[in-house]
C-alpha positions in Angstrom: 6.2 19.8 9.0 5.7 16.1 8.5 7.8 14.0 6.1 6.4 11.0 4.2 7.1 8.5 7.0 5.4 10.8 9.6 2.3 11.0 7.3 2.1 7.2 7.1 2.2 7.0 10.9 -0.3 9.8 11.4 -3.3 8.5 13.4 -5.8 10.3 11.2 -4.2 9.0 8.0 -4.3 5.5 9.4 -7.9 5.8 10.5 -8.9 7.2 7.0 -7.0 4.4 5.2 -5.0 7.1 3.3 -2.2 4.7 2.3 -2.2 1.2 0.9 0.8 -1.1 0.5 1.1 -3.6 -2.4 3.7 -5.8 -4.0 5.1 -4.7 -7.3 7.4 -7.3 -8.8 8.6 -8.5 -5.3 9.0 -5.0 -3.9 6.6 -3.3 -1.5 5.1 -0.1 -2.8 3.1 2.5 -0.8 0.3 4.2 -2.7 -2.2 6.9 -1.8 -5.6 5.3 -1.6 -8.6 6.5 -3.6 -9.9 9.7 -1.9 -13.6 8.8 -2.0 -15.6 6.1 -0.2 -18.5 4.3 -1.7 -21.1 3.1 0.8 -18.4 3.7 3.5 -15.8 1.5 1.8 -12.6 2.2 0.0 -12.5 0.8 -3.6 -9.9 -1.8 -4.0 -7.1 -1.7 -6.6 -8.5 -3.7 -9.5 -5.3 -4.2 -11.5 -1.8 -3.0 -11.9 -0.9 -0.9 -14.9 0.8 -2.6 -17.8 4.5 -2.1 -18.4 5.4 0.6 -20.9 5.1 -0.7 -24.4 3.0 -3.7 -23.4 0.5 -3.0 -26.1 3.0 -2.1 -28.8 2.9 -5.4 -30.6 -0.9 -5.5 -30.6 -1.1 -2.0 -32.0 1.5 -2.7 -34.7 -0.4 -5.9 -35.7 -3.6 -3.9 -36.0 -1.7 -1.5 -38.2 -0.8 -4.4 -40.5 2.9 -4.8 -39.6 4.3 -8.3 -39.8 6.0 -9.9 -36.8 9.4 -9.4 -38.6 8.6 -5.7 -39.2 7.6 -5.3 -35.5 10.8 -7.0 -34.3 12.9 -4.7 -36.5 11.3 -1.6 -35.1 11.6 -2.8 -31.5 15.3 -3.9 -32.1 16.1 -0.4 -33.5 14.4 1.3 -30.6 11.8 3.0 -32.8 9.0 1.3 -30.7 9.3 0.3 -27.1 8.1 -3.2 -25.9 8.8 -5.1 -22.7 11.2 -8.1 -23.0 9.5 -11.5 -23.0 10.2 -12.0 -19.3 8.6 -8.6 -18.5 5.5 -9.3 -20.6 2.4 -9.1 -18.5 0.6 -12.3 -17.6 -3.1 -11.5 -18.2 -4.0 -14.1 -15.5 -2.0 -12.1 -12.9 -3.3 -8.6 -13.2 -5.0 -8.2 -9.8 -3.5 -7.3 -6.5 -4.0 -10.0 -3.9 -6.8 -9.3 -1.5 -8.9 -7.3 -3.9 -11.7 -8.4 -6.2 -11.9 -8.0 -9.9 -15.5 -7.1 -10.1 
């Protein structure tokens, strides 16, 4: 029985490119790679998922709520939204080493 570290060191897993490592807010994370190959190549990771609640303000705006109403709902915990320092930077949504095509 192999544990997670054994699997990452397995010669067949290494040959197949089963795992990928990327930086998530300064911490390395190991992900399982896409299981399929296209023209013999692994597809790259195009972008990181948004933080939970990252779209909340935009959705509330589309629903017609004012910024004050949005702030009240967020403050009361009715709606989740990342803090300003956690808000995603749309210019920084790709992992280094991958293309965004």
